[in-house]
N, CA, C and O of each residue as an XYZ file, in Angstrom:
964
protein
N       0.164     26.141     13.501
C       0.958     25.096     12.855
C       2.353     25.606     12.564
O       2.537     26.619     11.889
N       3.332     24.887     13.086
C       4.723     25.191     12.778
C       5.454     23.862     12.580
O       5.629     23.079     13.514
N       5.872     23.635     11.345
C       6.480     22.363     10.976
C       7.887     22.586     10.453
O       8.124     23.468      9.627
N       8.820     21.777     10.941
C      10.173     21.733     10.409
C      10.354     20.358      9.769
O      10.503     19.355     10.467
N      10.340     20.320      8.452
C      10.352     19.064      7.715
C      11.732     18.875      7.095
O      12.085     19.539      6.120
N      12.502     17.964      7.669
C      13.925     17.826      7.357
C      14.185     16.784      6.284
O      13.412     15.845      6.098
N      15.293     16.976      5.583
C      15.651     16.110      4.471
C      16.228     14.768      4.855
O      16.630     13.999      3.982
N      16.279     14.467      6.142
C      16.696     13.139      6.561
C      18.114     13.050      7.067
O      18.642     11.951      7.235
N      18.746     14.195      7.315
C      20.113     14.178      7.819
C      20.173     13.970      9.319
O      19.152     13.763      9.974
N      21.379     14.027      9.851
C      21.579     13.887     11.288
C      22.821     14.666     11.685
O      23.611     15.066     10.831
N      22.990     14.877     12.976
C      24.164     15.580     13.466
C      24.266     16.990     12.912
O      23.301     17.753     12.960
N      25.439     17.337     12.385
C      25.675     18.688     11.887
C      24.758     19.058     10.720
O      24.506     20.239     10.482
N      24.265     18.071     10.005
C      23.364     18.362      8.891
C      22.092     19.057      9.364
O      21.467     19.795      8.601
N      21.705     18.826     10.619
C      20.463     19.393     11.142
C      20.682     20.613     12.022
O      19.777     21.017     12.752
N      21.860     21.201     11.967
C      22.177     22.328     12.850
C      21.176     23.464     12.709
O      20.664     23.958     13.713
N      20.888     23.885     11.487
C      19.982     25.018     11.280
C      18.555     24.685     11.702
O      17.867     25.519     12.289
N      18.114     23.471     11.404
C      16.759     23.064     11.792
C      16.633     23.022     13.313
O      15.630     23.472     13.866
N      17.644     22.485     13.988
C      17.592     22.419     15.452
C      17.653     23.805     16.072
O      17.019     24.055     17.098
N      18.406     24.704     15.465
C      18.447     26.084     15.950
C      17.065     26.727     15.845
O      16.613     27.417     16.759
N      16.403     26.484     14.708
C      15.054     27.041     14.508
C      14.084     26.456     15.522
O      13.264     27.179     16.089
N      14.174     25.144     15.754
C      13.301     24.503     16.741
C      13.506     25.119     18.112
O      12.541     25.383     18.830
N      14.746     25.346     18.473
C      15.048     25.901     19.792
C      14.514     27.320     19.944
O      14.246     27.771     21.058
N      14.362     28.022     18.829
C      13.852     29.397     18.854
C      12.348     29.452     19.092
O      11.851     30.413     19.680
N      11.616     28.430     18.642
C      10.153     28.549     18.598
C       9.414     27.739     19.659
O       8.214     27.934     19.849
N      10.108     26.826     20.361
C       9.384     25.962     21.297
C       9.239     26.596     22.675
O       9.933     27.552     23.022
N       8.320     26.037     23.442
C       8.169     26.353     24.853
C       9.186     25.504     25.618
O       9.068     24.279     25.654
N      10.172     26.140     26.223
C      11.259     25.409     26.870
C      10.861     24.785     28.208
O      11.663     24.103     28.845
N       9.640     25.020     28.618
C       9.169     24.463     29.891
C       8.442     23.129     29.727
O       8.108     22.472     30.713
N       8.201     22.737     28.488
C       7.475     21.498     28.234
C       8.412     20.429     27.652
O       9.371     20.767     26.957
N       8.150     19.164     27.925
C       8.960     18.099     27.328
C       8.671     17.961     25.838
O       7.699     18.523     25.334
N       9.510     17.219     25.142
C       9.342     16.918     23.718
C       8.970     15.449     23.583
O       9.438     14.613     24.357
N       8.136     15.134     22.610
C       7.718     13.747     22.386
C       8.374     13.198     21.124
O       8.250     13.774     20.043
N       9.066     12.083     21.276
C       9.755     11.427     20.166
C       8.924     10.249     19.660
O       8.457      9.418     20.439
N       8.747     10.194     18.330
C       7.948      9.157     17.681
C       8.847      8.381     16.714
O       9.087      8.848     15.600
N       9.351      7.201     17.114
C      10.253      6.424     16.256
C       9.547      5.358     15.428
O      10.195      4.449     14.908
N       8.220      5.460     15.301
C       7.403      4.343     14.837
C       7.537      4.013     13.353
O       7.025      2.986     12.908
N       8.209      4.854     12.586
C       8.480      4.492     11.189
C       9.527      3.395     11.094
O       9.641      2.717     10.073
N      10.282      3.228     12.158
C      11.313      2.187     12.214
C      10.693      0.832     12.553
O       9.666      0.758     13.227
N      11.328     -0.230     12.080
C      10.986     -1.588     12.490
C      11.802     -1.889     13.744
O      13.031     -1.934     13.692
N      11.123     -2.095     14.864
C      11.833     -2.273     16.129
C      12.708     -3.523     16.129
O      13.652     -3.609     16.913
N      12.415     -4.481     15.273
C      13.263     -5.672     15.178
C      14.644     -5.326     14.620
O      15.641     -5.962     14.960
N      14.685     -4.320     13.768
C      15.952     -3.884     13.176
C      16.595     -2.745     13.954
O      17.819     -2.660     14.055
N      15.749     -1.866     14.506
C      16.231     -0.697     15.235
C      15.490     -0.604     16.571
O      14.462      0.066     16.664
N      16.004     -1.269     17.596
C      15.336     -1.246     18.906
C      15.073      0.187     19.367
O      15.943      1.053     19.268
N      13.869      0.420     19.868
C      13.495      1.780     20.234
C      14.341      2.344     21.373
O      14.498      3.560     21.479
N      14.882      1.485     22.215
C      15.772      1.979     23.266
C      17.017      2.635     22.664
O      17.481      3.663     23.158
N      17.552      2.044     21.605
C      18.714      2.642     20.952
C      18.314      3.909     20.187
O      19.099      4.852     20.090
N      17.098      3.925     19.650
C      16.590      5.132     18.998
C      16.478      6.274     20.008
O      16.761      7.429     19.692
N      16.062      5.928     21.227
C      15.925      6.943     22.268
C      17.286      7.528     22.650
O      17.408      8.731     22.879
N      18.293      6.681     22.716
C      19.653      7.167     22.990
C      20.111      8.107     21.882
O      20.752      9.126     22.141
N      19.773      7.754     20.644
C      20.154      8.588     19.502
C      19.497      9.955     19.570
O      20.164     10.966     19.351
N      18.199     10.011     19.871
C      17.497     11.291     19.857
C      17.990     12.216     20.963
O      17.974     13.436     20.795
N      18.422     11.667     22.077
C      18.955     12.501     23.145
C      20.225     13.213     22.695
O      20.446     14.373     23.044
N      21.050     12.529     21.930
C      22.240     13.169     21.387
C      21.915     14.110     20.251
O      22.507     15.183     20.132
N      20.971     13.708     19.413
C      20.601     14.501     18.241
C      20.037     15.856     18.631
O      20.295     16.852     17.955
N      19.270     15.904     19.715
C      18.622     17.150     20.148
C      19.292     17.735     21.386
O      18.650     18.441     22.163
N      20.564     17.449     21.571
C      21.279     17.942     22.755
C      21.318     19.472     22.808
O      21.395     20.053     23.891
N      21.265     20.121     21.650
C      21.322     21.583     21.602
C      19.955     22.238     21.783
O      19.860     23.464     21.856
N      18.896     21.432     21.857
C      17.528     21.952     22.022
C      17.172     21.895     23.507
O      17.238     20.838     24.135
N      16.799     23.033     24.047
C      16.571     23.137     25.482
C      15.144     22.722     25.852
O      14.204     23.502     25.700
N      14.991     21.486     26.338
C      13.719     20.988     26.865
C      14.009     20.243     28.161
O      15.106     19.711     28.331
N      13.030     20.195     29.092
C      13.284     19.518     30.363
C      13.490     18.016     30.223
O      14.214     17.413     31.014
N      12.857     17.408     29.221
C      12.992     15.969     29.019
C      12.450     15.594     27.649
O      11.769     16.383     26.994
N      12.769     14.360     27.225
C      12.238     13.809     25.981
C      11.500     12.519     26.307
O      12.088     11.576     26.837
N      10.207     12.481     25.989
C       9.416     11.264     26.145
C       9.393     10.520     24.811
O       9.699     11.097     23.768
N       9.033      9.249     24.849
C       8.963      8.448     23.620
C       7.754      7.526     23.666
O       7.447      6.943     24.707
N       7.071      7.395     22.540
C       5.992      6.414     22.422
C       6.532      5.160     21.763
O       7.481      5.220     20.982
N       5.919      4.010     22.081
C       6.363      2.728     21.529
C       5.310      2.067     20.649
O       5.548      0.990     20.102
N       4.151      2.699     20.507
C       3.109      2.130     19.650
C       2.244      3.258     19.099
O       2.176      4.349     19.664
N       1.590      2.968     17.989
C       0.674      3.945     17.404
C      -0.523      4.182     18.314
O      -1.043      5.295     18.387
N      -0.954      3.143     19.002
C      -2.098      3.279     19.912
C      -1.763      4.216     21.056
O      -2.598      5.019     21.473
N      -0.543      4.116     21.564
C      -0.113      5.027     22.628
C      -0.097      6.469     22.124
O      -0.517      7.386     22.829
N       0.388      6.658     20.908
C       0.415      7.999     20.316
C      -0.996      8.550     20.124
O      -1.243      9.738     20.333
N      -1.913      7.680     19.727
C      -3.297      8.112     19.507
C      -3.962      8.581     20.796
O      -4.832      9.451     20.771
N      -3.550      8.003     21.917
C      -4.189      8.330     23.195
C      -3.503      9.466     23.944
O      -4.000      9.904     24.981
N      -2.373      9.952     23.440
C      -1.612     10.997     24.124
C      -2.307     12.351     24.046
O      -2.928     12.694     23.040
N      -2.187     13.109     25.126
C      -2.562     14.518     25.101
C      -1.355     15.289     24.583
O      -0.450     15.622     25.348
N      -1.344     15.567     23.302
C      -0.165     16.151     22.670
C       0.058     17.607     23.070
O       1.153     18.143     22.896
N      -0.974     18.239     23.603
C      -0.842     19.644     23.983
C       0.128     19.846     25.145
O       0.558     20.969     25.408
N       0.470     18.770     25.834
C       1.397     18.899     26.963
C       2.860     18.914     26.510
O       3.768     19.034     27.333
N       3.084     18.793     25.196
C       4.451     18.739     24.679
C       4.820     20.016     23.917
O       3.985     20.646     23.269
N       6.087     20.364     24.021
C       6.587     21.543     23.307
C       6.664     21.279     21.807
O       6.503     22.192     20.998
N       6.912     20.024     21.445
C       7.018     19.644     20.038
C       6.985     18.128     19.912
O       7.218     17.401     20.878
N       6.692     17.669     18.706
C       6.823     16.252     18.362
C       8.011     16.100     17.434
O       8.200     16.907     16.524
N       8.811     15.074     17.657
C       9.849     14.692     16.698
C       9.428     13.363     16.090
O       9.418     12.339     16.773
N       9.078     13.378     14.802
C       8.675     12.161     14.103
C       9.836     11.734     13.215
O      10.177     12.416     12.248
N      10.435     10.603     13.553
C      11.659     10.176     12.893
C      11.444      9.412     11.603
O      10.317      9.175     11.168
N      12.571      9.033     11.002
C      12.555      8.363      9.717
C      12.377      6.859      9.817
O      12.306      6.289     10.906
N      12.307      6.240      8.657
C      12.060      4.810      8.544
C      11.269      4.562      7.271
O      11.532      5.189      6.244
N      10.312      3.661      7.327
C       9.464      3.388      6.169
C       8.218      4.266      6.213
O       7.429      4.193      7.155
N       8.051      5.089      5.193
C       6.962      6.071      5.178
C       5.593      5.404      5.124
O       4.645      5.886      5.744
N       5.481      4.306      4.392
C       4.192      3.610      4.286
C       3.802      2.987      5.629
O       2.642      3.060      6.036
N       4.753      2.385      6.302
C       4.499      1.825      7.640
C       4.019      2.921      8.587
O       3.066      2.734      9.344
N       4.695      4.064      8.531
C       4.353      5.171      9.427
C       2.945      5.692      9.168
O       2.144      5.801     10.097
N       2.637      6.015      7.917
C       1.323      6.588      7.617
C       0.208      5.589      7.860
O      -0.858      5.963      8.350
N       0.434      4.321      7.527
C      -0.568      3.287      7.767
C      -0.887      3.175      9.256
O      -2.056      3.136      9.643
N       0.143      3.125     10.084
C      -0.065      3.019     11.522
C      -0.775      4.229     12.098
O      -1.633      4.099     12.971
N      -0.415      5.409     11.608
C      -1.068      6.627     12.088
C      -2.555      6.625     11.758
O      -3.379      6.997     12.594
N      -2.900      6.207     10.545
C      -4.305      6.250     10.128
C      -5.132      5.148     10.784
O      -6.270      5.390     11.188
N      -4.581      3.951     10.894
C      -5.332      2.849     11.482
C      -5.595      3.050     12.973
O      -6.636      2.633     13.481
N      -4.665      3.681     13.670
C      -4.766      3.839     15.124
C      -5.565      5.059     15.559
O      -6.025      5.131     16.699
N      -5.731      6.013     14.656
C      -6.358      7.281     15.026
C      -5.342      8.343     15.408
O      -5.716      9.486     15.671
N      -4.053      7.984     15.445
C      -3.014      8.952     15.781
C      -2.918     10.058     14.736
O      -2.508     11.176     15.049
N      -3.293      9.751     13.496
C      -3.275     10.758     12.428
C      -4.153     11.945     12.816
O      -3.737     13.097     12.694
N      -5.361     11.662     13.281
C      -6.276     12.738     13.670
C      -5.795     13.463     14.923
O      -6.017     14.664     15.076
N      -5.135     12.728     15.818
C      -4.597     13.356     17.026
C      -3.509     14.364     16.664
O      -3.470     15.465     17.212
N      -2.631     13.989     15.745
C      -1.579     14.906     15.298
C      -2.173     16.070     14.519
O      -1.734     17.210     14.669
N      -3.166     15.787     13.690
C      -3.805     16.846     12.912
C      -4.432     17.889     13.831
O      -4.323     19.091     13.585
N      -5.085     17.423     14.884
C      -5.673     18.347     15.859
C      -4.579     19.151     16.552
O      -4.742     20.345     16.802
N      -3.477     18.499     16.858
C      -2.354     19.160     17.534
C      -1.763     20.279     16.680
O      -1.547     21.385     17.176
N      -1.499     20.003     15.397
C      -0.896     21.044     14.563
C      -1.889     22.153     14.247
O      -1.489     23.296     14.030
N      -3.181     21.830     14.218
C      -4.191     22.862     13.988
C      -4.324     23.801     15.172
O      -4.870     24.896     15.042
N      -3.830     23.379     16.321
C      -3.838     24.217     17.522
C      -2.444     24.775     17.796
O      -2.036     24.926     18.947
N      -1.728     25.076     16.727
C      -0.412     25.708     16.775
C       0.659     24.781     17.319
O       1.644     25.246     17.893
N       0.483     23.473     17.149
C       1.506     22.526     17.568
C       2.730     22.603     16.687
O       2.665     23.051     15.542
N       3.852     22.158     17.235
C       5.137     22.193     16.536
C       5.601     20.765     16.269
O       5.575     19.920     17.164
N       6.024     20.502     15.037
C       6.519     19.178     14.665
C       7.864     19.311     13.971
O       8.035     20.149     13.085
N       8.818     18.481     14.377
C      10.069     18.297     13.653
C      10.002     16.914     13.023
O       9.985     15.906     13.729
N       9.964     16.865     11.703
C       9.858     15.588     11.001
C      11.099     15.319     10.189
O      11.559     16.188      9.448
N      11.654     14.115     10.318
C      12.842     13.756      9.559
C      12.562     12.640      8.576
O      12.050     11.590      8.965
N      12.889     12.847      7.300
C      12.714     11.820      6.268
C      11.249     11.377      6.209
O      10.394     12.175      5.824
N      10.932     10.132      6.575
C       9.542      9.669      6.550
C       8.646     10.588      7.376
O       7.496     10.835      7.013
N       9.179     11.092      8.488
C       8.427     12.002      9.355
C       8.172     13.350      8.722
O       7.345     14.121      9.209
N       8.878     13.646      7.636
C       8.617     14.858      6.856
C       7.683     14.565      5.689
O       6.791     15.358      5.387
N       7.889     13.429      5.038
C       7.120     13.081      3.838
C       5.621     13.031      4.129
O       4.813     13.418      3.284
N       5.245     12.555      5.318
C       3.820     12.404      5.635
C       3.084     13.732      5.706
O       1.854     13.749      5.660
N       3.803     14.847      5.819
C       3.138     16.143      5.891
C       2.943     16.771      4.517
O       2.383     17.862      4.409
N       3.399     16.094      3.471
C       3.125     16.538      2.121
C       1.769     16.063      1.643
O       0.975     15.530      2.419
N       1.509     16.259      0.359
C       0.206     15.916     -0.212
C       0.025     14.408     -0.362
O      -1.023     13.875      0.003
N       1.031     13.715     -0.893
C       0.905     12.278     -1.161
C       2.270     11.617     -0.965
O       3.270     12.081     -1.513
N       2.310     10.540     -0.187
C       3.591      9.902      0.105
C       4.065      8.992     -1.022
O       5.185      8.483     -0.957
N       3.260      8.771     -2.044
C       3.717      7.941     -3.161
C       4.886      8.582     -3.906
O       5.507      7.942     -4.754
N       5.185      9.835     -3.594
C       6.366     10.470     -4.151
C       7.627      9.699     -3.749
O       8.652      9.786     -4.425
N       7.552      8.945     -2.649
C       8.704      8.227     -2.096
C       8.736      6.763     -2.535
O       9.545      5.983     -2.032
N       7.868      6.389     -3.464
C       7.730      4.974     -3.834
C       9.010      4.380     -4.416
O       9.199      3.164     -4.363
N       9.890      5.213     -4.968
C      11.151      4.709     -5.520
C      12.186      4.451     -4.431
O      13.234      3.864     -4.701
N      11.905      4.879     -3.215
C      12.835      4.687     -2.111
C      12.295      3.728     -1.057
O      13.034      2.884     -0.551
N      11.010      3.851     -0.722
C      10.389      3.011      0.306
C       9.451      1.994     -0.326
O       8.770      2.293     -1.307
N       9.417      0.791      0.238
C       8.506     -0.244     -0.248
C       7.199     -0.205      0.536
O       7.190      0.032      1.744
N       6.104     -0.440     -0.166
C       4.781     -0.422      0.449
C       4.403     -1.833      0.902
O       3.463     -2.432      0.379
N       5.140     -2.348      1.869
C       4.911     -3.713      2.339
C       3.614     -3.846      3.130
O       3.108     -4.955      3.304
N       3.074     -2.735      3.609
C       1.825     -2.774      4.394
C       0.596     -2.661      3.502
O      -0.535     -2.682      3.988
N       0.821     -2.541      2.186
C      -0.276     -2.446      1.207
C      -1.204     -1.272      1.500
O      -2.427     -1.396      1.433
N      -0.612     -0.153      1.819
C      -1.392      1.063      2.064
C      -1.997      1.566      0.755
O      -1.292      1.711     -0.243
N      -3.300      1.830      0.761
C      -3.970      2.339     -0.436
C      -4.263      3.832     -0.351
O      -4.232      4.532     -1.364
N      -4.548      4.323      0.860
C      -4.791      5.754      1.053
C      -3.458      6.420      1.372
O      -3.057      6.497      2.533
N      -2.779      6.898      0.343
C      -1.424      7.434      0.501
C      -1.394      8.951      0.678
O      -0.322      9.554      0.631
N      -2.531      9.561      0.876
C      -2.574     11.014      1.089
C      -2.043     11.354      2.481
O      -2.411     10.720      3.470
N      -1.171     12.365      2.543
C      -0.590     12.794      3.805
C      -1.408     13.902      4.449
O      -2.592     14.066      4.155
N      -0.769     14.657      5.327
C      -1.450     15.747      6.029
C      -1.723     16.934      5.115
O      -2.560     17.780      5.432
N      -1.023     17.005      3.983
C      -1.198     18.098      3.018
C      -1.019     19.459      3.678
O      -1.864     20.346      3.556
N       0.093     19.602      4.375
C       0.371     20.841      5.106
C       1.266     21.800      4.333
O       1.631     22.856      4.851
N       1.627     21.447      3.097
C       2.564     22.264      2.324
C       1.912     22.723      1.020
O       2.524     22.677     -0.046
N       0.669     23.161      1.126
C      -0.057     23.753     -0.007
C      -0.096     22.860     -1.235
O       0.148     23.312     -2.354
N      -0.408     21.573     -1.014
C      -0.572     20.652     -2.128
C       0.724     20.096     -2.682
O       0.711     19.411     -3.705
N       1.839     20.376     -2.031
C       3.151     19.914     -2.490
C       3.542     18.645     -1.733
O       3.328     18.549     -0.524
N       4.108     17.687     -2.436
C       4.637     16.473     -1.818
C       6.140     16.629     -1.590
O       6.797     17.419     -2.267
N       6.675     15.875     -0.638
C       8.053     16.089     -0.182
C       8.904     14.845     -0.413
O       8.520     13.734     -0.048
N      10.062     15.052     -1.022
C      11.016     13.966     -1.236
C      12.316     14.319     -0.518
O      12.921     15.343     -0.837
N      12.775     13.493      0.456
C      14.007     13.784      1.200
C      15.226     13.076      0.602
O      15.104     12.345     -0.381
N      16.390     13.293      1.197
C      17.647     12.627      0.834
C      18.076     12.901     -0.605
O      18.909     12.170     -1.140
N      17.533     13.927     -1.239
C      17.771     14.128     -2.663
C      19.177     14.687     -2.902
O      19.584     15.654     -2.258
N      19.898     14.083     -3.813
C      21.267     14.404     -4.252
C      22.340     13.973     -3.247
O      23.527     14.131     -3.532
N      21.966     13.439     -2.093
C      22.976     12.942     -1.154
C      23.516     11.596     -1.623
O      22.754     10.723     -2.041
N      24.809     11.438     -1.552
C      25.457     10.200     -1.991
C      25.594      9.229     -0.824
O      25.666      9.640      0.335
N      25.630      7.950     -1.139
C      25.840      6.906     -0.148
C      27.289      6.424     -0.232
O      27.776      6.075     -1.307
N      27.968      6.410      0.913
C      29.394      6.071      0.946
C      29.667      4.644      0.462
O      30.733      4.360     -0.085
N      28.711      3.765      0.665
C      28.905      2.369      0.287
C      28.769      2.136     -1.217
O      29.083      1.056     -1.715
N      28.300      3.155     -1.931
C      28.084      3.012     -3.364
C      29.205      3.675     -4.157
O      29.831      4.623     -3.682
N      29.455      3.177     -5.360
C      30.411      3.804     -6.260
C      29.791      5.064     -6.858
O      28.591      5.297     -6.718
N      30.615      5.876     -7.527
C      30.103      7.076     -8.185
C      29.032      6.707     -9.209
O      28.008      7.382     -9.318
N      29.272      5.643     -9.950
C      28.312      5.209    -10.970
C      27.000      4.764    -10.325
O      25.918      5.056    -10.835
N      27.106      4.061     -9.210
C      25.909      3.595     -8.513
C      25.128      4.762     -7.913
O      23.898      4.767     -7.938
N      25.838      5.744     -7.378
C      25.169      6.925     -6.844
C      24.476      7.722     -7.942
O      23.378      8.242     -7.743
N      25.116      7.813     -9.090
C      24.515      8.521    -10.215
C      23.257      7.803    -10.699
O      22.248      8.445    -10.992
N      23.313      6.483    -10.784
C      22.149      5.701    -11.197
C      21.017      5.847    -10.175
O      19.846      5.942    -10.543
N      21.374      5.864     -8.909
C      20.386      6.034     -7.837
C      19.680      7.383     -7.959
O      18.456      7.458     -7.847
N      20.453      8.448     -8.189
C      19.873      9.785     -8.340
C      18.996      9.868     -9.582
O      17.926     10.477     -9.543
N      19.434      9.263    -10.685
C      18.629      9.280    -11.906
C      17.305      8.555    -11.696
O      16.270      8.983    -12.206
N      17.339      7.466    -10.950
C      16.115      6.732    -10.648
C      15.152      7.592     -9.842
O      13.956      7.638    -10.128
N      15.689      8.277     -8.823
C      14.862      9.176     -8.013
C      14.250     10.272     -8.891
O      13.049     10.537     -8.829
N      15.093     10.899     -9.702
C      14.639     12.024    -10.526
C      13.544     11.598    -11.489
O      12.522     12.275    -11.601
N      13.742     10.499    -12.180
C      12.742     10.023    -13.142
C      11.429      9.672    -12.445
O      10.348      9.910    -12.984
N      11.533      9.105    -11.244
C      10.340      8.745    -10.503
C       9.563      9.982    -10.058
O       8.334     10.001    -10.131
N      10.272     11.014     -9.598
C       9.591     12.234     -9.150
C       8.993     12.982    -10.340
O       7.911     13.560    -10.228
N       9.685     12.975    -11.471
C       9.132     13.595    -12.683
C       7.805     12.932    -13.051
O       6.824     13.615    -13.347
N       7.783     11.606    -13.030
C       6.550     10.880    -13.329
C       5.460     11.226    -12.322
O       4.308     11.445    -12.696
N       5.824     11.275    -11.056
C       4.865     11.638    -10.003
C       4.280     13.028    -10.258
O       3.078     13.236    -10.100
N       5.132     13.976    -10.652
C       4.669     15.349    -10.855
C       3.720     15.471    -12.043
O       2.896     16.384    -12.099
N       3.843     14.546    -12.989
C       2.933     14.542    -14.136
C       1.590     13.914    -13.788
O       0.544     14.356    -14.262
N       1.631     12.879    -12.953
C       0.423     12.080    -12.701
C      -0.328     12.484    -11.430
O      -1.552     12.360    -11.374
N       0.390     12.967    -10.412
C      -0.253     13.210     -9.117
C      -0.178     14.671     -8.687
O      -1.188     15.245     -8.280
N       1.001     15.281     -8.770
C       1.079     16.686     -8.376
C       2.497     17.162     -8.134
O       3.464     16.415     -8.286
N       2.591     18.406     -7.759
C       3.883     19.066     -7.566
C       4.651     18.459     -6.396
O       4.058     17.988     -5.426
N       5.976     18.476     -6.502
C       6.830     17.943     -5.441
C       8.032     18.848     -5.237
O       8.444     19.576     -6.140
N       8.584     18.789     -4.039
C       9.843     19.450     -3.739
C      10.803     18.393     -3.223
O      10.435     17.579     -2.376
N      12.033     18.400     -3.729
C      13.055     17.441     -3.313
C      14.170     18.197     -2.606
O      14.725     19.154     -3.147
N      14.493     17.761     -1.392
C      15.490     18.465     -0.598
C      16.595     17.509     -0.150
O      16.338     16.324      0.064
N      17.813     18.011     -0.008
C      18.903     17.173      0.498
C      18.823     17.046      2.014
O      17.992     17.687      2.657
N      19.679     16.229      2.568
C      19.663     15.975      4.006
C      20.035     17.210      4.820
O      19.714     17.289      6.006
N      20.702     18.164      4.201
C      21.120     19.374      4.914
C      20.040     20.442      4.982
O      20.219     21.443      5.676
N      18.928     20.262      4.286
C      17.874     21.278      4.229
C      16.632     20.870      5.010
O      16.419     19.695      5.310
N      15.829     21.860      5.327
C      14.529     21.629      5.963
C      13.533     22.641      5.428
O      13.899     23.756      5.056
N      12.282     22.245      5.393
C      11.195     23.144      5.010
C      10.496     23.603      6.282
O      10.025     22.780      7.067
N      10.427     24.912      6.486
C       9.739     25.448      7.660
C       8.379     25.981      7.222
O       8.287     26.916      6.426
N       7.345     25.378      7.748
C       5.975     25.733      7.381
C       5.279     26.373      8.573
O       5.206     25.781      9.650
N       4.767     27.582      8.376
C       3.929     28.232      9.382
C       2.604     28.592      8.724
O       2.372     28.251      7.564
N       1.747     29.270      9.449
C       0.421     29.589      8.903
C       0.510     30.485      7.671
O      -0.337     30.403      6.782
N       1.536     31.345      7.615
C       1.580     32.364      6.571
C       2.678     32.178      5.534
O       2.709     32.900      4.537
N       3.575     31.230      5.748
C       4.677     31.131      4.807
C       5.290     29.734      4.795
O       5.113     28.944      5.723
N       6.014     29.459      3.720
C       6.812     28.252      3.588
C       8.223     28.704      3.240
O       8.420     29.465      2.293
N       9.204     28.236      4.005
C      10.584     28.633      3.788
C      11.476     27.392      3.704
O      11.189     26.366      4.321
N      12.548     27.502      2.940
C      13.552     26.444      2.932
C      14.751     26.937      3.730
O      15.326     27.985      3.435
N      15.114     26.166      4.741
C      16.267     26.481      5.583
C      17.365     25.485      5.240
O      17.124     24.279      5.276
N      18.543     25.946      4.915
C      19.592     24.989      4.613
C      20.790     25.570      3.911
O      20.960     26.787      3.850
N      21.621     24.697      3.380
C      22.884     25.108      2.782
C      23.099     24.574      1.374
O      24.054     24.969      0.706
N      22.220     23.673      0.909
C      22.417     23.062     -0.403
C      21.205     23.292     -1.300
O      20.119     23.578     -0.795
N      21.361     23.176     -2.606
C      20.245     23.415     -3.517
C      19.066     22.469     -3.264
O      19.241     21.325     -2.845
N      17.874     22.978     -3.530
C      16.672     22.149     -3.502
C      16.006     22.243     -4.874
O      16.340     23.112     -5.679
N      15.059     21.337     -5.131
C      14.502     21.200     -6.477
C      12.982     21.093     -6.417
O      12.427     20.445     -5.529
N      12.319     21.738     -7.375
C      10.875     21.595     -7.494
C      10.553     20.829     -8.775
O      11.247     20.946     -9.784
N       9.485     20.045     -8.703
C       9.016     19.241     -9.845
C       7.547     19.583    -10.070
O       6.710     19.389     -9.188
N       7.248     20.091    -11.251
C       5.867     20.447    -11.575
C       5.592     20.137    -13.035
O       6.261     20.655    -13.929
N       4.593     19.279    -13.269
C       4.221     18.883    -14.636
C       5.427     18.370    -15.420
O       5.558     18.636    -16.615
N       6.298     17.641    -14.748
C       7.447     17.054    -15.402
C       8.641     17.975    -15.567
O       9.675     17.558    -16.090
N       8.517     19.213    -15.133
C       9.599     20.193    -15.265
C      10.335     20.326    -13.933
O       9.721     20.528    -12.885
N      11.660     20.208    -13.994
C      12.493     20.285    -12.791
C      13.189     21.633    -12.740
O      13.758     22.080    -13.736
N      13.147     22.282    -11.581
C      13.855     23.550    -11.390
C      14.737     23.453    -10.157
O      14.330     22.924     -9.122
N      15.937     23.966    -10.282
C      16.895     23.968     -9.178
C      16.977     25.361     -8.566
O      16.975     26.363     -9.281
N      17.050     25.417     -7.234
C      17.154     26.679     -6.521
C      18.367     26.633     -5.600
O      18.476     25.758     -4.741
N      19.274     27.584     -5.791
C      20.433     27.667     -4.916
C      20.039     28.318     -3.594
O      19.330     29.324     -3.572
N      20.508     27.732     -2.495
C      20.290     28.329     -1.187
C      21.517     29.190     -0.892
O      22.506     28.711     -0.338
N      21.439     30.464     -1.268
C      22.582     31.360     -1.107
C      22.608     32.019      0.273
O      23.639     32.516      0.725
N      21.461     32.010      0.918
C      21.388     32.520      2.287
C      20.780     31.434      3.147
O      20.364     30.396      2.633
N      20.723     31.658      4.445
C      20.256     30.611      5.348
C      18.770     30.315      5.170
O      18.322     29.191      5.394
N      18.008     31.337      4.763
C      16.567     31.141      4.619
C      16.111     31.691      3.284
O      16.422     32.830      2.933
N      15.380     30.888      2.547
C      14.810     31.326      1.269
C      13.307     31.125      1.325
O      12.843     30.042      1.681
N      12.541     32.144      0.982
C      11.087     32.026      0.987
C      10.623     31.438     -0.327
O      11.078     31.836     -1.399
N       9.720     30.494     -0.232
C       9.131     29.880     -1.416
C       7.838     30.585     -1.758
O       7.044     30.907     -0.874
N       7.628     30.824     -3.030
C       6.363     31.410     -3.475
C       5.357     30.284     -3.657
O       5.644     29.292     -4.327
N       4.186     30.437     -3.066
C       3.160     29.400     -3.170
C       1.850     30.004     -3.652
O       0.859     29.290     -3.804
């Protein structure tokens, strides 16, 4: 199992994560892109495919394949791919589709056999303990009740986009948005379990023996309502688990 769980950034924000991916993959195999967290009515998958080709231009693979349905993902032989890229969108839609189709078990089998996954935003959150950590950001329109994720980060849940500001919002609106996120994660940490919140510039690298934060900006842990900030002073910081 080798997972790169990104904070939801794009372009230069993902430079370190893409460098790490390029270091660990088999360059002779294609990569599989999973855009299924997106609503295709709002974000046509053809345009998503154009985006991923540019996003991973620095990653050396012979080609990038894409699935268009959860059923297709469930039936794929994932071992033929160097890595999976699971993109962002609505986390509840993504996890619901994975579980209903059987793709969840297919991915679980893949990562248990040393598969590599690059997950962005929703594609990262699903590998934590419980996706309800994201309830203040994503709506559960699919009425998902089983919100447990892959639990690949030692019982820790993952919150992306933390502390990043939105250009369309005023300073006051961005501050209110961050306070809402923080209060929601604090409540989650009291009622459900520990969480880590990362900005768009950071990624969590999970292997069999360690969990590391790769990035350039501070990340935060939430445990029993207590928030701790960690400065990323070097490119890689090891987390104690």
